[in-house]
C-alpha positions in Angstrom: 0.0 0.4 -0.1 3.1 2.4 0.9 4.0 2.0 -3.0 0.4 2.8 -4.3 0.6 6.0 -2.2 3.8 7.4 -3.2 2.8 6.9 -6.6 -0.3 8.4 -6.0 2.1 12.0 -4.2 4.2 11.3 -7.1 1.4 11.7 -10.1 0.1 14.5 -8.1 3.3 16.4 -8.0 3.8 15.7 -11.7 -0.3 17.3 -12.7 1.3 20.0 -10.9 4.1 21.2 -11.8 3.5 20.5 -15.7 0.0 23.0 -15.4 1.7 26.0 -14.5 3.8 25.3 -17.6 1.6 26.2 -21.7 4.1 24.0 -23.5 1.8 21.4 -22.0 -1.2 22.5 -23.2 -2.6 19.9 -25.5 -1.3 17.1 -23.0 -3.1 15.2 -20.3 -2.3 13.0 -17.8 -5.1 10.9 -15.0 -5.0 8.6 -12.4 -8.4 6.0 -12.0 -9.2 3.3 -9.3 -11.1 -0.3 -10.7 -12.8 -3.0 -9.7 -10.2 -6.1 -10.2 -10.7 -8.5 -13.1 -11.2 -12.4 -13.3 -7.8 -14.2 -10.9 -8.4 -17.6 -10.5 -5.7 -20.2 -9.3 -5.4 -23.3 -10.2 -4.0 -26.3 -8.0 -2.4 -29.4 -9.7 -5.4 -31.7 -9.0 -7.7 -29.1 -11.0 -9.2 -27.8 -8.0 -10.2 -23.8 -9.0 -8.8 -21.2 -5.8 -10.2 -17.0 -5.6 -7.9 -15.2 -3.5 -7.7 -14.8 -0.5 -6.6 -11.3 -0.2 -6.4 -8.7 -3.3 -5.6 -5.6 -4.3 -7.6 -2.8 -6.6 -6.3 -2.1 -9.5 -4.5 2.0 -10.1 -4.4 2.8 -13.8 -2.1 5.9 -14.9 -2.0 7.3 -18.2 -1.0 10.5 -20.4 -1.9 11.4 -23.6 -1.7 13.9 -26.3 -4.6 15.6 -27.9 -4.1 16.3 -31.8 -7.8 17.5 -32.1 -10.7 17.8 -29.8 -11.6 14.6 -30.7 -8.2 12.8 -31.6 -5.4 11.6 -28.4 -3.2 9.4 -28.3 -2.5 8.2 -25.2 -0.2 5.4 -23.2 -0.4 4.5 -19.3 0.6 1.8 -16.7 -1.9 -0.2 -15.5 -1.3 -2.3 -12.2 -4.5 -4.4 -12.3 -4.7 -7.8 -10.3 -2.5 -8.4 -7.1 -3.6 -11.0 -5.2 -2.2 -13.4 -2.6 -3.9 -17.7 -2.8 -4.1 -20.2 0.5 -2.9 -23.4 -1.9 -2.3 -26.0 -0.9 1.5 -25.9 -0.6 1.5 -22.8 1.6 0.9 -18.9 1.1 0.9 -17.7 -2.7 1.2 -14.6 -4.5 0.2 -13.8 -7.8 1.1 -9.6 -9.6 -0.4 -8.4 -13.0 -0.6 -5.1 -15.0 -0.6 -3.9 -17.9 1.2 -1.3 -20.1 -0.7 0.2 -22.9 -0.3 2.6 -26.4 -3.9 3.7 -27.8 -5.9 6.1 -30.0 -8.3 7.8 -28.4 -11.8 9.6 -30.2 -14.0 11.5 -27.8 -17.6 12.7 -28.5 -18.8 15.8 -27.0 -22.5 14.9 -25.6 -22.4 18.5 -24.4 -20.5 21.6 -22.9 -19.8 19.7 -19.1 -20.5 15.4 -20.8 -18.5 13.5 -23.2 -17.8 9.9 -24.2 -14.4 8.7 -25.3 -13.2 4.9 -27.2 -9.9 3.7 -26.9 -8.1 1.4 -28.9 -4.9 -0.3 -29.3 -2.1 -2.7 -28.0 -1.4 -3.9 -25.0 1.6 -5.7 -22.7 0.6 -8.1 -20.5 2.4 -9.5 -17.3 1.9 -12.0 -14.9 4.5 -12.8 -11.9 3.9 -15.8 -9.5 5.5 -16.6 -6.5 5.3 -19.8 -5.1 6.3 -22.0 -1.7 9.8 -23.4 -1.6 11.2 -19.9 -3.5 9.9 -20.9 -6.9 8.4 -18.5 -9.1 6.2 -18.5 -12.7 6.8 -15.2 -15.3 4.3 -14.9 -18.2 3.7 -11.7 -20.7 1.9 -11.2 -24.1 0.6 -8.3 -26.1 -3.1 -8.3 -26.7 -5.4 -5.7 -28.3 -7.1 -3.3 -25.8 -9.8 -1.6 -26.0 -12.3 1.4 -23.4 -14.8 2.9 -23.6 -15.8 5.8 -21.6 -17.6 8.7 -19.6 -16.2 11.7 -18.7 -17.9 14.8 -16.9 -15.7 18.1 -17.2 -15.8 20.1 -13.1 -13.9 22.5 -14.6 -11.8 23.4 -18.0 -8.6 21.2 -16.3 -10.5 18.4 -14.2 -12.6 16.0 -15.8 -14.0 13.0 -13.7 -14.3 9.7 -15.8 -15.5 6.3 -16.0 -14.2 3.7 -18.0 -14.6 -0.3 -19.0 -11.5 -1.2 -19.8 -10.2 -4.7 -21.7 -6.1 -5.2 -22.3 -6.1 -8.7 -22.5 -5.3 -12.1 -20.7 -2.4 -14.1 -19.4 -1.6 -17.0 -17.9 0.9 -19.0 -16.5 0.7 -23.3 -15.9 -0.8 -22.1 -12.1 -2.7 -18.5 -12.6 -4.7 -17.0 -15.0 -5.4 -13.3 -14.9 -8.0 -11.6 -17.6 -7.5 -7.9 -17.4 -10.5 -6.0 -17.4 -12.1 -3.5 -14.9 -14.5 -0.8 -14.0 -12.1 2.2 -13.6 -13.4 5.1 -12.0 -11.0 8.3 -12.0 -9.9 12.0 -12.4 -8.3 13.1 -15.4 -6.5 16.5 -15.9 -6.2 18.8 -18.9 -3.2 21.8 -18.8 
């Protein structure tokens, strides 16, 4: 949890510093918290376990607006940290995704709008098991999202997004990186 707190504090500091500069007038940055996607652990016997402990997803992103409609966005999502009570002892899995996407925004009125994102995501999964064993896997998948936004001020926007970054699997763990995210975006 300390790492997430430090990450949020660092992002707020960066946003504050950048908002003072007119050189970043077309850029934006944001942070979202979400509801986790599917997480499962498969025992050698075939038994499927659900997590005993889990952390909520955090997504940080930034983008550059080319027009009022089109933008290019990159982000990192820490998606599914979970602990499992397996037959061999306590095991843990960490997963996430880095992505690059085109974003199209469509206004509904002066405060509301909706958007679509489409691009590619590099998903990863790291599993730590008893006895120092570990598994790592990554892959590149298509990603997409649909969201709505509400402009509180000219520079602060609330966002709600349904996102799919893909899925990743090892021999013991499976993570589907889909989720509902709520957050704030800061336009510079």
